[in-house]
N, C-alpha and C positions, 0 to 999 in steps of 0.2 A: 747450404747443406754440405755435409762432409762427403767427399768422393769415396768410392769403394773400388777395391781391386777386382777386376773381372778378367776372365779368360776367353779369348777369341776362339769360336768353334766353327765358323764358316758362314757362307752366304746362301741366300735362296735365289730363285730364278729372277726375282725383281731387284737383285743386288742389295737386298736388305741384309745387314750384318748382324750376326747373333753372338751373344756373349753369355757366359755363366758366372754367377756370383752368389755365394752363400746358399747354394742349392736351388736358386731360381734362374730361369732363362730370360734374357733381355734381348731386345732388338732395337736397331735404330738405322737411319739412313746414312749413307756415306758423307753427305754434305754437312751433317751435324757434327761428325767427328772432325772434319776439317776446321769447323768453327772453334773447336777446342784444341787445335794445334796437333791433331793426330792424323797422319797420312794413311788412308785406308790401303793404298797399294803396297805399303811397306809391311803390313801385318801378315803374319804367318799363323797357321793353326797352332793353338796352345800358347800364343803370345799373350802376355799380361799387360793390361792398360788400366788406368784409373778413370772411371766414369762417374759423373755426378748422378745423384739419385733421380733427378728429374730429366736427365739426358735420355735415358732409355726406359721404356715401360716394360714391365713383365708381359710376355706374349699373351697370357690369359686375360689380362686387362684389355689389351688391344682387341682381342677376339670378341669380347663382350661389347666393346664400343662399336664394332662393325655390324652387330646384329640389330634388328628392330625391337627385340624384346630384352630391354636392359634389366639387369639385376639391380634394383634400386639401392641395395646395400653397397654395391660397388660404385654406383653413381654418386652416392652421398659421401661415403667414407674414403674412397680410393681415387676416383678420377680427378678430383680437384687438386690432389697432391702433384699431379703431373703437368698441370697447365704451365706454359712458359710464355713469357712476353719478351719483346726486344726493346731496349732503350739505349740510345746513344751508340747504336751499331753493335752492341754485344749482348749476349744472352744473360739474363739475370734469373735468379731463383725467386719466384714470386707466385703466390696463390692468386689466380685470376678469379675475381668474383667472390670475395670472401664473405659477402653478405648472403644470408640464407635465401634471399629472393632470387639469387642466380641459379639455384638448383631447379632443374626441370621437374615438374610434378609428374609422378608416374600414373599411368592408366592401367590398373590391374584387371580391368574387365575386357581385355582383348588379347589376341595372340596366345602365346604359350601360357601366360598367367591364367587365362580363363579356364583352361583345363587343369592346370597344375594345382591351384588352391583347393578345389573340391577333392581332388585325388589325394592330396597330402592329408587333409583332415579325415577323410575316410580311412586312409591307411593308419593314421595315428589311433583312431578309435579301434580298429582291428588289432593293432599291436597292444593297446591297453588291455583289451579283453584277454589277450594271450598271456600277459605277464602278471595279471592280477586275479585274485580270487573272485572279487566282485567289483563293479565300477558304477559310477554315476556320471552321466554326461548331460550337459545343458548348454544352451546358447544364451548369451547376454550381449547387449550392445550399449554403448554410452548413451546416457540421457542427453548429454550435450557434447563436451570435448573431453578427450582422454589424452593426458600428457605422460609419455613414457620415456624414461631414460634421458631427461634433460641434462643431467650432469655427466653423461658419458663423454670421454675425451673426443674432441672433434676439431676440425680446422675452423669451424664456426663457433660463435659464442655459446650456442646451445646445440642439443643433439636430439636424437630419437632412437628408440630401441628397435633395431631391424634384424631379422633373422639372416645370418651370414650366408646361408645356402639359398633360401627362397626369396630374400629381399623384401619380405612383408613385415609390417609392424606386428609385434607379439608381446605377450606377458610371460616372463620367466616363471617356471614352476616354483622356484624358490621364493620369488616375490609373492606369488599367490599363497603359498603356504604361510609365509610370514604375516600376510594380511589377515588370513582366516585365524591363525593362532593368536594374533594380537586381539582380534575381535572377541574370541572366546575368553581370553584373559580379562578384557574390559567388561564383558557381560556377566561373567560368573565369579570373578575373583577380584573385583574392585580395582582392576588395572594393575594388580600386583602379581607378577610372574612367580615370585618366590612362594607366595601362598598356593599357587597352582601346582607347582612341582612338589611342594612339601605335603599337601593335603589330598591330592587327587591322583589315584592310580590310573583312572580312566584318561585323564589329561596326558599323563606321561606315556601311556600305551599308544594313544592316538597320534600325538604330536612329537613325542620324544622329549627328553629333558637332560640337562647337564647334572653332574653329581652335586655341585654346589653353585650358588649364584648369590651375588650381592645386589640388593635393590635399595635405591635411595628413598629415604622416608621424608616426611613433611618437614623435619628439621634439617634437611639436606645432608643427613648422615647415612651411612650404609648399614643396612641390616643384612645379615647372612642367613641364607636358607639352604637346607640340605634336601635332596630328592627323597621322596618317600621310599624309593628302592635303594637308597644309599649308594647309588652308582649311576653312571651315564646310561641312557636308554634311547634306542632308535625308535622312531614312530612307526606305526603300522600303516599309516595313510601315505599314499603316493600322489603328489600333485604334478600333473603334466603341464607342459607349456600350453598356454592358451593361444591358438592360432586363428586367423580369420576363417570363418566357415563358408563364405562365398566370395566371389571375385569383386563384389561391389565395395571395395576398400577405398575410403576417402582419407587422404592426407592433405590438410590445408594449413595455411599460415595463420598464426595467432600473434598477438602482440602484448608485450608489457611496455608501459610508457611512464616510467618514473619521472616526476616533474622536479624533484629536489635532490638530484644526485649528490651535490656537494654537501647537503645536510646529512645524508645517510652514510656516505662512504669516506669522507675525509676525516683525518685524525683530529683536526680542529674544525668541526662542522660549522658552516655558515647558516644562519637562520633561513628557513624556507621563505621564499618571496616570489611574487608574480613574474619578475623579470628573469628568473632562472630558466634555462632552456630545458625542455623535456628531452630524455634520451630514449628513443624507441628501441626496443629489443624484440626482434621477431623470432619465433620458434614454431616448430611443426607439431601439430596435434592430429589425433585420429577422430573422425566424426562419422556417426551413423554407420558403423561397421560392426556386424555381428561376429563374436568370437565363440569358439567351441572350448568349453571348460570341462576337464575330465579329472575326477578324483577316483583313485582305486585303492582297494584293500590288498596288501601284500599277499602273495601266494602262501598258502599254508596257515593263514591267520583266519580265525573264526569271526563271522559277523555277529559278535556278541552284543549283549545289552549293556549300555553304558548309562551312567546316572550323573546328571548335572542339575544342581539346585533342586533336588528332590524329584526331578522328572526323568523318566527313562526313555531311551531311544535305542534303536539298533545302530551299530557303528556307521553304516552307510547312510542311514536316514539322518543321523546327527550331522555327518559331514555335509550332506546335501543341504540341510537347513542352514548351517553356519556359513556355507559358501554363498547361498542366496542373500542372507542378511548382511554378511561382510561386504558384498559387492553393491547391494542396493542402499544400505544404511551407512556404511563406513567409507565406501569408495576405494579406489586403487590407483596407484601411480602418483604423480606429483600434483601439488596444488589442490588437494581435496578440500582444504579449509575454505577455498573460494569457489567451490562448485565443480571443479574438474573431477573426473574419474568415477562418478556415480553411474551405476549400470542399471539396466532394466531387462527383464526376461523377454526373450524373443518368442 
């Protein structure tokens, strides 16, 4: 990894040396500097040196490591970047335990987390009531496994969507809105978003719409559609992040085990055969964890009657019904086609 320029700012009582670089504060022991050819006794305040990224950890990362209540977001995304090993007498830059099995699984049902999670969801509900005209809140949990954020960049092959402040798995509000919006398009507009924005004011009012959109038809050509309002429009519904509603959060390992990797991935694929080696890929999923889902109507907007397929609903009742159907019938997250992500009411 590339070294970065850092400014020496002093020592603490344990003779740990502190540096500043790019707005962050780093610390390391004197003997580590010696290993890199830097003599600690020769350093003066405001002297500049070059430190490797894994040589010194940001002090906030170290502080979390010293506590008994880890933030799992930092544990998963940050701590592994600072692991160092020795080989042939010199320090090398290497991620220790690149396999996801090396990540310690969190226990959210103890310590600070046990009080934090209920407090966060209670505060979120209170804030939603304050910023919305009306809200609907409900709890759902996975029927089986929930795969979130598998493609997020990570030092592992796979990832998981974790809240950067609370360290818990969660579903982004934008993801939730997209899932419900897509379900409405599939149910009432034959899966054609162009027809939805061109023919339905209620759809545009609730979910928003672009001025124009191009949708691929059965002949694999693009058909252009224009919004019924002839302009972009923001939706009146607000979808909040779905957070765990109690501390009994379960994160477990799951596995993909493709047997014919050379058949699927190579440019000149080899025929699948029994002697080819399977390539197991582990990833983390959420199991048996209730989430709080909140949909709100923007301040100043009326809970008006909307019409879809000849049926009439109030705005909030329609949002509530579509949320339930989208989660229980369409699923959310990754791998819904093989049974992941389907939810049930708690």
